[in-house]
GUDREN-62489 format. One record per atom (N, C-alpha, C): x, y, z; residue in three letters. Coordinates in pm, whole numbers, plus 50000, padded with zeros to 5 digits. Last residue first. Example, Ala and Ser with C-alpha at 12.3 -4.5 7.8 and 13.67 -1.06 7.14 Angstrom:
2
512854977550708Ser/513674989450714Ser/512905000350787Ser/513194943150780Ala/512304955050780Ala/513204967050780Ala/
// end
This chain:
350
587962784663660Unk/587882794263768Unk/587332806463700Unk/588062760563521Unk/586562765563539Unk/586742777363668Unk/590892755163508Unk/589962754663382Unk/588402763563378Unk/592582776963692Unk/591932759763683Unk/591032769263537Unk/595712789663745Unk/594442795363731Unk/593512779263647Unk/598382796663766Unk/597852780963789Unk/596192782863799Unk/599132823763715Unk/599642812263626Unk/599042801263656Unk/597362851263639Unk/597182837963749Unk/597522824863681Unk/598042885863716Unk/598142874363613Unk/597702860363704Unk/595402904363827Unk/596762899863809Unk/597192891163725Unk/593352934663786Unk/593392924863773Unk/594902915963719Unk/593092965863756Unk/594002957263882Unk/594152942363883Unk/590972969863645Unk/592122969563614Unk/593282969463659Unk/588612943763632Unk/589192956463704Unk/590292960663621Unk/586342933263374Unk/587382930663474Unk/588212944363554Unk/583022924363302Unk/584382933763296Unk/585252930763417Unk/580972907863302Unk/581782900063267Unk/583172908663286Unk/578872920663445Unk/579322915863520Unk/580932907463445Unk/577682933863198Unk/578572941563257Unk/579422931263410Unk/576782898963067Unk/576582911263055Unk/578312918663078Unk/576992871863049Unk/577302880363215Unk/577142893663225Unk/577032862962789Unk/576542857962907Unk/576292861363029Unk/578252877562700Unk/576922878662608Unk/576302869062726Unk/580912878962778Unk/580092892562778Unk/578672887562760Unk/581692855662710Unk/581232860962875Unk/580342872362871Unk/582292859162422Unk/581192849862490Unk/580662853662652Unk/583662878262440Unk/583342883362349Unk/581562871762411Unk/585942862662537Unk/585542876562590Unk/584402877562560Unk/586792843862327Unk/585842841062493Unk/585562852262592Unk/587202858962115Unk/585732853962077Unk/585292850062232Unk/589562871462198Unk/588502880162181Unk/586922874662169Unk/590302843762172Unk/590822853662343Unk/589602861862349Unk/590882834961958Unk/589572827262088Unk/589912834062200Unk/592322852361848Unk/591192856161789Unk/590402844861909Unk/595122849861952Unk/594432857761971Unk/592802863261978Unk/596362816262034Unk/596292833761942Unk/595542840961979Unk/598052785962027Unk/597822797862101Unk/597442811061975Unk/596342760761804Unk/597472766461874Unk/597072780261936Unk/594262760961677Unk/594202753061726Unk/595222755461847Unk/593292778961465Unk/593132788161596Unk/593572774961680Unk/594782769361234Unk/595362780261242Unk/594852784561407Unk/592702746661180Unk/594402740661212Unk/594672754861281Unk/589652752661307Unk/590532754261207Unk/591932750161249Unk/588012730061596Unk/588832744961528Unk/589322740461368Unk/585392707461550Unk/587212714461551Unk/587002726361498Unk/582482693661657Unk/583172704861659Unk/584632710061662Unk/580062669161574Unk/581672674161657Unk/582002686561585Unk/577022655061690Unk/578062664561638Unk/579552670961692Unk/576982621561728Unk/577362631661802Unk/577982641161712Unk/576422588961661Unk/575402602061603Unk/575982614061706Unk/578132572461685Unk/577112575161793Unk/576352583361782Unk/579592571661450Unk/578692561661492Unk/577892562761625Unk/580512600961453Unk/579322593861354Unk/578952578461395Unk/581962596361676Unk/580772606561664Unk/579772605361540Unk/584202581261622Unk/582982581361747Unk/582352586661678Unk/585342596661347Unk/584612585761361Unk/583662577661484Unk/586212619261448Unk/584962618361362Unk/584582606561362Unk/588322610161657Unk/586802615261719Unk/585582615261603Unk/590292600261440Unk/589452589161537Unk/587972596861589Unk/590552622461304Unk/590202615661267Unk/589272602961364Unk/591832640461510Unk/590752645361445Unk/589542629561398Unk/593892621361575Unk/592862622861733Unk/591632631961589Unk/595542622361327Unk/594592612961396Unk/594002611461510Unk/596382653461337Unk/595162644161213Unk/594492632761304Unk/596502678661562Unk/596752661161527Unk/595442651961455Unk/595482699861687Unk/595662698561546Unk/596032684261498Unk/594522691461929Unk/593202692161836Unk/593742691361698Unk/597022703362073Unk/596762686562029Unk/595662687561909Unk/596312730062146Unk/596902724462058Unk/597342710761977Unk/592602728362209Unk/594192730262210Unk/595112722362099Unk/589882710562139Unk/589992723762182Unk/591932720962224Unk/586492696962050Unk/587722699862083Unk/588522711062058Unk/582782691162161Unk/584042702162090Unk/585422702962109Unk/579942675862086Unk/581662672462143Unk/582302686562051Unk/576852666362142Unk/577722679262059Unk/579162674462161Unk/574792653062272Unk/574802650362184Unk/576162656462098Unk/574952638862574Unk/574952653462519Unk/574912647962413Unk/574902615862852Unk/573962620462742Unk/573602633562646Unk/577052618963000Unk/576282627463041Unk/574982631262927Unk/577162587462976Unk/576752592363136Unk/576302604463101Unk/578642593762694Unk/577852585762748Unk/576612586562869Unk/580652614562703Unk/579572616362642Unk/578342600462641Unk/582122597462901Unk/581902609362945Unk/580482613662840Unk/583312575962710Unk/582702573362860Unk/581552584862872Unk/584502594762512Unk/583692580862452Unk/582802583862590Unk/586732604662671Unk/585232612662598Unk/584482603062563Unk/588062583962781Unk/587672589962817Unk/586372598662796Unk/589052572562538Unk/588172560562628Unk/587342567862713Unk/590232591762413Unk/589402587962310Unk/588562579762433Unk/592652596562528Unk/591602609562570Unk/590082599762544Unk/593732573262547Unk/593322578562653Unk/592492586962658Unk/594352573562283Unk/593542559962325Unk/593222562762436Unk/596412585762198Unk/595082588462157Unk/593872581962235Unk/598342572262357Unk/598002587162411Unk/596642589762336Unk/598592547962175Unk/598192548362307Unk/597822562462381Unk/599092561061933Unk/598202556361962Unk/597742558962099Unk/601572573961992Unk/600962587961958Unk/599472575861939Unk/603252551762045Unk/603052559162156Unk/601782567562112Unk/603292541061819Unk/602362534261910Unk/602352542462021Unk/604302557861654Unk/603082556761589Unk/602522546661741Unk/607362558561749Unk/605942573661759Unk/604682567661725Unk/607842537761750Unk/607792540061842Unk/606652547561863Unk/608512533261474Unk/607362524261526Unk/607112530761635Unk/610622554161405Unk/608772555361366Unk/607942547361394Unk/612422541361525Unk/611682554061619Unk/610632557561519Unk/612672520261374Unk/612312514761518Unk/611492531161566Unk/613082531761142Unk/612012517361126Unk/611662519161279Unk/615772541661193Unk/614522551661136Unk/613692541661165Unk/617212522161487Unk/616682527561388Unk/615902534961306Unk/619082534861787Unk/617422531261742Unk/617532533661554Unk/621342510061942Unk/620962516561861Unk/619162522261817Unk/621132480462065Unk/622112489361940Unk/621522498461872Unk/621222485862367Unk/620672473262310Unk/622152471362150Unk/620802513062413Unk/621812502362480Unk/622232492362400Unk/617872518262292Unk/619362525762239Unk/620672519062312Unk/616532503762414Unk/616752496462292Unk/618152505862205Unk/616202515062705Unk/617242503362631Unk/617182498262516Unk/615202541562537Unk/616672541462649Unk/616952526462633Unk/612822531962502Unk/613682542062383Unk/615482538862441Unk/611642526362731Unk/611822516962607Unk/612332521962491Unk/611942544162854Unk/611972534262947Unk/612682527162780Unk/609922565262702Unk/611472566262740Unk/611952554662839Unk/607902545562743Unk/607742555762617Unk/609222552162645Unk/607152552963028Unk/607262534462950Unk/607792538962837Unk/606512574763097Unk/608302567963135Unk/608522557063046Unk/604492583562951Unk/605652588462919Unk/607072582662967Unk/602632568763124Unk/603202564362926Unk/604492569162917Unk/602662580763315Unk/603262562663338Unk/603502561863165Unk/602062605063260Unk/603352599763336Unk/603932587763345Unk/599162608463206Unk/600192611763120Unk/601932604563164Unk/596262609863325Unk/597612607463377Unk/598382602563262Unk/593052621763360Unk/594212621463286Unk/595622617863349Unk/589382614963475Unk/591082623263495Unk/592152616363390Unk/587132608563486Unk/587292607763390Unk/588982619363408Unk/587672586963784Unk/586662590063694Unk/587242595863565Unk/589522575463938Unk/588962589863912Unk/588262594163832Unk/589102548964006Unk/588832556864074Unk/589372569064068Unk/592202540863823Unk/590822532263909Unk/590562546063952Unk/593152543863595Unk/593092554363678Unk/591652550663767Unk/594592523163334Unk/593012526663395Unk/592602535963476Unk/597462532763185Unk/596942529263296Unk/595492533963313Unk/598852515362947Unk/597512525962951Unk/596792521863081Unk/601542507962782Unk/600682503362888Unk/599982517462950Unk/602602496962457Unk/602762508162549Unk/601662507262673Unk/603152480362211Unk/602122477762347Unk/602312485162470Unk/604122481161908Unk/604392483162061Unk/603392488362137Unk/602862486961684Unk/603082470261734Unk/603832475661837Unk/601882503261465Unk/601682503161579Unk/601412490861665Unk/604402513061235Unk/603732504561262Unk/602952509661413Unk/605372544661048Unk/605772535161150Unk/604302526861138Unk/605232570460910Unk/605292559960841Unk/605842548160942Unk/603992585561105Unk/603232586460930Unk/603572571860904Unk/605432593061307Unk/604432583561324Unk/603872579161189Unk/606832614661246Unk/607482603261242Unk/606232591661250Unk/604462637761277Unk/605462633061100Unk/606132619061119Unk/604032635461534Unk/602782628561411Unk/603522624661293Unk/605942641161668Unk/605502626661635Unk/604652621761564Unk/605842670561537Unk/606952657261493Unk/606832643461564Unk/603492677261634Unk/603612679761538Unk/604802667861493Unk/604322679561928Unk/603312672361855Unk/603322665561699Unk/606852691962034Unk/606692674062009Unk/605712670761930Unk/608142718861835Unk/607712712361938Unk/607182697661931Unk/611602705461848Unk/610542709661933Unk/609542714661804Unk/612762666661822Unk/612652683161809Unk/611482687261910Unk/613572641161791Unk/612412643561760Unk/612352660861718Unk/614762627262015Unk/615642634461935Unk/614902641561774Unk/613802611462127Unk/613752606362088Unk/615082611361982Unk/613432631362407Unk/613812625262424Unk/614402613062274Unk/611922652962229Unk/613082652262322Unk/613742641762316Unk/609112634762225Unk/610002640462133Unk/611182645562142Unk/608502630462477Unk/608772620262452Unk/609652624662293Unk/608272655162543Unk/608772653962664Unk/609752638662551Unk/605742661662368Unk/607012672462400Unk/608182662062484Unk/603742643862474Unk/604142643562316Unk/605722649062311Unk/603822652062721Unk/604032636262712Unk/604872639662592Unk/602392677362692Unk/603552677662748Unk/604392663862665Unk/599782667762573Unk/601142680862496Unk/602302677662548Unk/598322657062791Unk/599332649262699Unk/600032653662607Unk/600272663663075Unk/599182663263000Unk/599542663962893Unk/601612651263433Unk/601252654163236Unk/600382652063190Unk/599142648963606Unk/600362645463614Unk/601042655563480Unk/596322647863619Unk/596642644263701Unk/597722649363758Unk/593992674663458Unk/595152661263437Unk/595552659663579Unk/590252659663467Unk/591282666163447Unk/592902659863417Unk/586852656863418Unk/588002650663398Unk/589282663863424Unk/585222682063457Unk/584632662263524Unk/586072652663463Unk/584702713263571Unk/585302699363493Unk/584932687663532Unk/581842728163398Unk/582252717563491Unk/583462711163446Unk/581192766663288Unk/581702751063313Unk/581992744863454Unk/579742792963135Unk/579792784463247Unk/580112773663204Unk/579992805262900Unk/581432810062975Unk/581412803163105Unk/577372797762771Unk/578952802862694Unk/580192802462792Unk/577232773662951Unk/576892781062903Unk/577712789862841Unk/577792741762994Unk/576362743963043Unk/575972755962992Unk/580052722462917Unk/580012734662885Unk/578652736362927Unk/582122703863123Unk/580652700963056Unk/580632713663023Unk/585092687762965Unk/584292698463069Unk/583562701362999Unk/588242669763026Unk/587102668362952Unk/586222680463059Unk/591452678262932Unk/590732678563054Unk/589172675662992Unk/594792687463013Unk/594082678762921Unk/593072676563001Unk/597682714862956Unk/596232706463002Unk/595692697362903Unk/599922724762825Unk/599912721562960Unk/598402716563055Unk/599482714562584Unk/600672713662656Unk/600972710762801Unk/596032698662534Unk/597302709862527Unk/598752705562593Unk/593112695262498Unk/594452689162503Unk/595382697862439Unk/589842689062593Unk/590652702162552Unk/591992690362589Unk/586582684762491Unk/587662680862505Unk/588782686162510Unk/582922694962591Unk/584612699062544Unk/585962687762539Unk/580212691362554Unk/581122686262600Unk/582092688762535Unk/577182716462617Unk/578042699062537Unk/579262700262571Unk/574462729962560Unk/574992726462661Unk/576142713962577Unk/575852758962346Unk/575752751562459Unk/574242742962500Unk/576352760361997Unk/575212762062108Unk/575322749662258Unk/577802760561653Unk/577702757361828Unk/577232765961940Unk/577742771461418Unk/576202770261501Unk/576292758561602Unk/580672788561281Unk/579572777761317Unk/578112778961401Unk/582492814061350Unk/581872804461211Unk/580702787261215Unk/583452798561612Unk/583942809961541Unk/583122808161378Unk/583392783161843Unk/582312788561789Unk/581892799861648Unk/585902770361863Unk/585052769661777Unk/583742772761782Unk/587132791862073Unk/587652791661897Unk/586542781261817Unk/586162788262311Unk/585652792262234Unk/585762797862096Unk/588442766362400Unk/586962758062364Unk/586242772162254Unk/590872780262486Unk/590602774562316Unk/589102768262308Unk/589402800862627Unk/589472809562522Unk/589712796362345Unk/589452781462852Unk/588092787862789Unk/588322790162683Unk/591902785462951Unk/591572770362833Unk/590352773562779Unk/592752811562972Unk/593302807362892Unk/592522794062749Unk/589662838463064Unk/590542820263105Unk/591522814762935Unk/590532870863044Unk/589982854863011Unk/591072846263013Unk/589112900463133Unk/590482892963189Unk/590082878763143Unk/588312926262983Unk/587952913463014Unk/589292907162994Unk/587392963962986Unk/588912956863023Unk/587882939163053Unk/585482991062859Unk/585872978562931Unk/587022964462941Unk/587703023962744Unk/586813012162737Unk/586392996962819Unk/589513043862785Unk/588263044562880Unk/587243035062830Unk/591983040962639Unk/590903045362587Unk/589043042662623Unk/593583038162855Unk/593323050262777Unk/592983052362640Unk/592603015462968Unk/592483027163019Unk/592563040362935Unk/592942997762733Unk/591942998762767Unk/591363009462848Unk/595652998762796Unk/595073000062646Unk/593813003062675Unk/596302983463001Unk/596963002962961Unk/596253005862849Unk/595202961862944Unk/595192970263055Unk/595552981263021Unk/597282948762753Unk/595792951962697Unk/595172961462823Unk/599682951262918Unk/599382960862761Unk/597882962362692Unk/599592935563060Unk/600092947063079Unk/599222953963044Unk/598502914862927Unk/598312913963009Unk/598192932463040Unk/601372907362748Unk/599852909262682Unk/599022913662808Unk/603192902962985Unk/603212911362888Unk/601962917562792Unk/602142883263155Unk/602072899963226Unk/602772910363127Unk/602372859263087Unk/600892864763077Unk/601312878963105Unk/605572856963081Unk/604922859862954Unk/603642861862994Unk/605962852463405Unk/606342865263342Unk/605792870263165Unk/604252830063406Unk/603472841363491Unk/604492853263386Unk/602902807863190Unk/603912812763244Unk/603742830363297Unk/599162800063278Unk/600432802863164Unk/601812805763211Unk/595892803863215Unk/597002800363312Unk/598202800663205Unk/595122841463251Unk/596152829763319Unk/595232814063227Unk/594822861963112Unk/595052863663257Unk/595622852463299Unk/595002871562792Unk/594882860362892Unk/595022865063020Unk/592862901662712Unk/593762894162739Unk/593892886662794Unk/590712926962524Unk/590492914662604Unk/591942911062622Unk/588392958362535Unk/589852950162491Unk/589642940262598Unk/585942977262338Unk/586262967862430Unk/587572960962438Unk/585882989362085Unk/584992992562209Unk/585022981862347Unk/588083012961889Unk/587982998761956Unk/587143001062082Unk/588313031461746Unk/587243020461683Unk/587113011761760Unk/590483041461819Unk/589883049661837Unk/588253039661801Unk/592463029561613Unk/592273028761748Unk/591573029661782Unk/590683025561325Unk/591593033761381Unk/591553027361555Unk/590982996561068Unk/590103003961173Unk/591283013361254Unk/591882971560958Unk/591362982960904Unk/590742993760960Unk/593362948161062Unk/592072951161074Unk/591312961861030Unk/595822956960980Unk/595432946760929Unk/593842944760926Unk/595922977461242Unk/596972975761102Unk/595492971961001Unk/595892961061427Unk/595022973361417Unk/595002978561262Unk/597922943161377Unk/596902936761423Unk/595802947561392Unk/600362961561409Unk/599952954361288Unk/598432948461279Unk/600022966761699Unk/599892977561557Unk/599432968461451Unk/600632943961868Unk/599292949161797Unk/599142957961705Unk/603222932361725Unk/602292930661694Unk/600762935361714Unk/603992956361871Unk/604502959061714Unk/603772949361674Unk/603852957862103Unk/603212965162102Unk/603512962061903Unk/605282929062190Unk/603762928162166Unk/602832945462117Unk/608042922862153Unk/607432926662047Unk/605442931162052Unk/608892926062423Unk/609462931162258Unk/608962935562204Unk/608002912162544Unk/607642922262569Unk/608192930062503Unk/608172884962435Unk/606702891962460Unk/607192904962490Unk/611222880562510Unk/610962885362357Unk/609552891962390Unk/610592881462763Unk/611812893462737Unk/611172892162611Unk/609332859462799Unk/608992865162882Unk/609802878062812Unk/610922835262694Unk/609652841262638Unk/608922850862654Unk/613122837262859Unk/613222839562705Unk/612432844062655Unk/612272827263069Unk/612662842463101Unk/613252843862898Unk/611182798863019Unk/610202808463063Unk/611142827163049Unk/611772779662735Unk/612672787862816Unk/612172798162872Unk/610392751462623Unk/610022767262610Unk/610622773062729Unk/612192732262474Unk/611332733162506Unk/611352747762548Unk/614762728262290Unk/613892713962323Unk/612602718662387Unk/616652747062290Unk/616672741562387Unk/615612732862419Unk/615992751861995Unk/617522746162071Unk/617902744662198Unk/613352760762005Unk/613672746561937Unk/614992742361998Unk/612952787862081Unk/613172779262189Unk/613622765062159Unk/613112799661843Unk/614082804361933Unk/614142795862059Unk/611212790861699Unk/612582788361633Unk/613792790961754Unk/608652798361833Unk/609132784261844Unk/610722782561794Unk/607622819961934Unk/609062819061953Unk/609572801661906Unk/605592836061690Unk/605592827761684Unk/607472828361759Unk/603192861761657Unk/604502861061612Unk/605002849561716Unk/600142864461491Unk/601112857361555Unk/602392858161540Unk/597322879761410Unk/598412885461374Unk/599162874061519Unk/594022887861258Unk/594802877161329Unk/596652876861285Unk/591382906161205Unk/592252903661190Unk/593142895461309Unk/588712902361216Unk/589022913661119Unk/590602907761072Unk/585862881161247Unk/587262879161218Unk/588182893661150Unk/583142881361423Unk/583972882861256Unk/585242887361288Unk/580522864961537Unk/581902864361587Unk/582902866761449Unk/577162862361614Unk/578102866261483Unk/579662870361596Unk/575312866261863Unk/576482854261823Unk/576962852461708Unk/575542896861887Unk/574932889261937Unk/576052876361893Unk/578312907261702Unk/577292909361761Unk/576472901461749Unk/581742921261660Unk/580702910461731Unk/579842914161786Unk/584812919761526Unk/583242925661497Unk/582562920061580Unk/588372918561673Unk/586902913061620Unk/585682917561609Unk/591662916861593Unk/590862921561629Unk/589642917561590Unk/594722902361794Unk/593482906161697Unk/592182910261705Unk/597602887661886Unk/596772901761873Unk/595822897461732Unk/600352868962033Unk/599232873861889Unk/598442884761973Unk/602562853562077Unk/602332867462127Unk/601782869761985Unk/603532824462224Unk/603442832062086Unk/602692841762149Unk/604692805662435Unk/605572811062332Unk/605122819362180Unk/602022816362644Unk/603552810362671Unk/604782811962564Unk/600402837562714Unk/600582826662803Unk/601962820162789Unk/599382865962541Unk/600812861162564Unk/601392849862684Unk/596952879362342Unk/597672868462461Unk/598752864162435Unk/594402901862313Unk/595832897162329Unk/596302887262367Unk/592202915362128Unk/592882912662229Unk/594112907562202Unk/589632940162071Unk/591062941562085Unk/591562928362135Unk/586842944861919Unk/587122938262065Unk/588652938861991Unk/583572962461846Unk/585242961561795Unk/585822958761920Unk/579692953561803Unk/581372958761901Unk/582892950461871Unk/577992964861530Unk/578872954061586Unk/579782962561731Unk/577012989261383Unk/578142980561321Unk/578522967061431Unk/574502996161573Unk/574262986561462Unk/575842982161350Unk/576443030461610Unk/575513014761586Unk/575163008661511Unk/579483028961686Unk/578743028861585Unk/577743016761597Unk/579903029861924Unk/580463042261902Unk/580163043161760Unk/577593011262176Unk/578333013262062Unk/578953027661979Unk/577773005262525Unk/576883010362418Unk/578243010662304Unk/576672978362699Unk/577812985362682Unk/577362993262527Unk/
// end
């Protein structure tokens, strides 16, 4: 793909709107170098907090209302002219269908108006791509992704080539955090709320971790979630929840949830004999998870890559990075038709 400015790198505009963040970013890429020129995120958390979770219709409407403003701000902060853009990228799945369409439609329209290539990006692989920015990460490696909708262990054999070796059978880790936090009255989003409460609690409740026989490295959080909610309801019926009990439940639930992630990823690292692990997704912001993975990897002499906190949640920087890595691996075959539609149920390695 020819550059408009020889030796200046490829300028990528990226957009993201798969759930409750409207985001746009501009990157300049050359070879394995990915430079972030701008990173703009408009969060809907305050709007959804009153409902205890994301309301799809409200999310879609909000994305449609602000995507053009977010995009303009990303271009302005990058210090470029819109004509400098060489490539456009956007998430096309997985996610909420109406929400996905906002950034996807905007990005395709922009690519058409500029007559530049468009790349549709898999949201899950984009979370992993955040680990390439400013690091020496190279495939092959194992990736642990944990977010509100997905928990998976993936073998990354190339920049964009992967195999899922363990996935979500029911509730994902982040979804379990959100639901438990809502029942406990800790608010939304659940991950940070649980972590904050757990900091003052003791891990003194042994919540059952289902061993998932014959399911390899798959994850199931519905049993743990149900056990915790039943414990909370029973405690309330007896005498109500004290602040100390709430903290202990949060700490014990968090430990159990993270134990399940650590158990599977530790076993997978041993089986596949890889010396590199990358963490990705919203749950990657959890301090306890980062510390426990660091301890595990130091013990086993594994190189651990974790994205900066600002790139753990949904953002457009990771979308642009994923698009560029896809182009590096596949060349022009990475380009998507402007007829590409949203794919709410897209799998991690589709």
